[in-house]
C-alpha positions in Angstrom: 48.4 -17.5 -8.1 44.7 -18.2 -7.8 45.2 -21.6 -9.4 47.8 -22.5 -6.7 45.5 -21.2 -4.0 42.7 -23.4 -5.3 45.0 -26.4 -5.4 46.1 -25.8 -1.8 42.5 -25.3 -0.7 41.4 -28.6 -2.4 44.3 -30.5 -0.8 43.4 -29.1 2.6 39.7 -30.1 2.1 40.8 -33.6 1.1 43.0 -33.9 4.2 40.2 -32.8 6.4 37.9 -35.4 4.8 40.4 -38.1 5.4 40.8 -37.0 9.0 37.0 -37.2 9.4 37.1 -40.8 8.1 39.6 -41.8 10.8 37.4 -40.2 13.5 34.2 -41.9 12.3 32.4 -44.6 14.4 31.4 -47.6 12.4 29.1 -50.5 13.0 27.5 -53.3 11.0 24.0 -54.6 11.4 22.1 -57.8 10.6 18.5 -58.9 10.8 16.9 -62.3 11.3 13.7 -63.8 12.6 13.0 -66.6 15.1 9.7 -68.2 16.0 9.0 -68.4 19.7 6.3 -68.8 22.3 6.2 -66.7 25.4 3.8 -65.4 28.1 3.6 -62.7 30.7 2.2 -64.4 33.8 1.5 -61.2 35.7 -1.0 -60.2 33.0 -3.5 -62.7 34.4 -3.8 -61.1 37.8 -2.3 -57.6 37.8 -5.3 -55.2 37.9 -3.3 -52.7 35.7 -3.2 -55.4 33.0 -6.3 -57.5 33.6 -8.6 -54.6 33.5 -11.7 -56.2 32.0 -12.0 -53.1 29.7 -10.7 -51.9 26.3 -7.1 -52.0 27.6 -7.3 -55.5 29.0 -4.2 -57.6 28.1 -4.8 -60.6 30.4 -4.5 -62.9 27.3 -0.8 -62.2 27.4 -0.6 -64.4 30.5 -1.1 -67.5 28.4 1.5 -69.0 26.1 1.2 -67.4 22.6 3.3 -67.5 19.5 5.3 -64.7 17.9 7.8 -64.3 15.1 10.5 -62.4 16.9 12.4 -60.0 14.6 15.9 -59.1 15.5 18.2 -56.3 14.3 21.7 -56.4 15.8 24.3 -53.7 15.4 27.9 -54.1 16.5 30.8 -51.7 16.4 33.6 -52.5 14.0 37.1 -50.9 13.9 37.8 -50.7 10.1 36.0 -50.6 6.8 36.9 -54.0 5.3 34.7 -56.7 6.8 36.2 -56.9 10.2 33.1 -58.8 11.2 31.5 -60.4 8.1 27.7 -59.8 7.9 26.6 -63.3 6.9 28.9 -65.1 9.3 27.7 -62.8 12.2 24.0 -63.4 11.3 24.5 -67.1 11.0 26.3 -67.3 14.4 23.5 -65.3 16.1 20.8 -67.5 14.6 22.7 -70.7 15.7 22.6 -69.5 19.3 18.8 -70.3 19.2 19.3 -73.6 17.3 22.3 -75.4 18.7 22.3 -77.3 22.0 24.6 -77.0 25.0 24.4 -80.7 25.7 23.2 -79.9 29.2 19.6 -80.9 28.8 17.5 -82.8 31.3 16.3 -86.4 30.4 18.0 -86.3 27.0 16.5 -83.0 26.0 18.9 -80.6 24.4 19.1 -77.1 25.9 19.6 -74.2 23.5 22.3 -71.7 24.1 19.6 -69.0 24.1 15.9 -69.5 24.4 13.0 -67.2 23.4 10.3 -68.8 25.4 8.5 -66.9 28.2 10.8 -63.9 28.0 10.1 -60.3 27.3 11.8 -58.6 24.3 14.1 -56.8 26.7 15.1 -60.0 28.4 15.8 -61.6 25.0 18.0 -58.6 24.0 19.9 -58.9 27.3 20.6 -62.6 26.9 21.7 -62.1 23.3 24.0 -59.3 24.3 25.8 -61.5 26.9 26.6 -64.0 24.2 27.9 -61.3 21.9 30.2 -60.0 24.7 31.6 -63.5 25.3 32.6 -63.7 21.6 33.6 -60.2 20.7 34.7 -58.7 24.0 33.5 -55.7 26.0 35.0 -52.9 23.9 32.4 -52.7 21.2 29.1 -50.8 21.3 26.1 -53.1 20.6 22.5 -52.2 19.8 19.8 -54.9 19.8 16.3 -54.5 18.6 13.8 -57.3 19.3 10.1 -57.1 18.2 7.1 -59.3 18.3 5.9 -59.8 14.7 7.7 -56.6 13.6 5.0 -54.6 15.4 6.1 -53.9 19.0 9.4 -54.3 20.6 12.5 -52.8 22.3 15.8 -51.2 21.4 18.6 -51.7 23.9 21.9 -49.9 23.5 24.9 -51.5 25.3 27.9 -49.2 25.6 31.5 -50.3 25.8 32.7 -51.4 29.2 34.7 -48.9 31.1 
């Protein structure tokens, strides 16, 4: 009798675990880096930024180079490569490399540009491209940092 009870208990536990799997929320994430130059024009004149003291950051008002680090997570609906990591990463990186063909005087505009934007602005722009491709029913989280030191994390919920 005890053996049958243990078998039933084990079967119930296994069913409960399988049910938990169907209720789980899944996402994949990729990382990549892109070189960019940006500036924060307000830093030159805003007295809260151009303090002339230990916390002076007026130098941010001039163009300066960073290696921007990205970590992008996107919700997936099953556990077998619904969105393949490498393809997702390559597509994201190409957004900063490929042109739109809409440049001025023969220049090629990029789909996305890093220059002169804050980390938060870069995350917002990237999110808009992700939504165009993958729709509005996936949660997306984007981290962007300057040189892997300081940055932002932006969570974008599903559209309602």
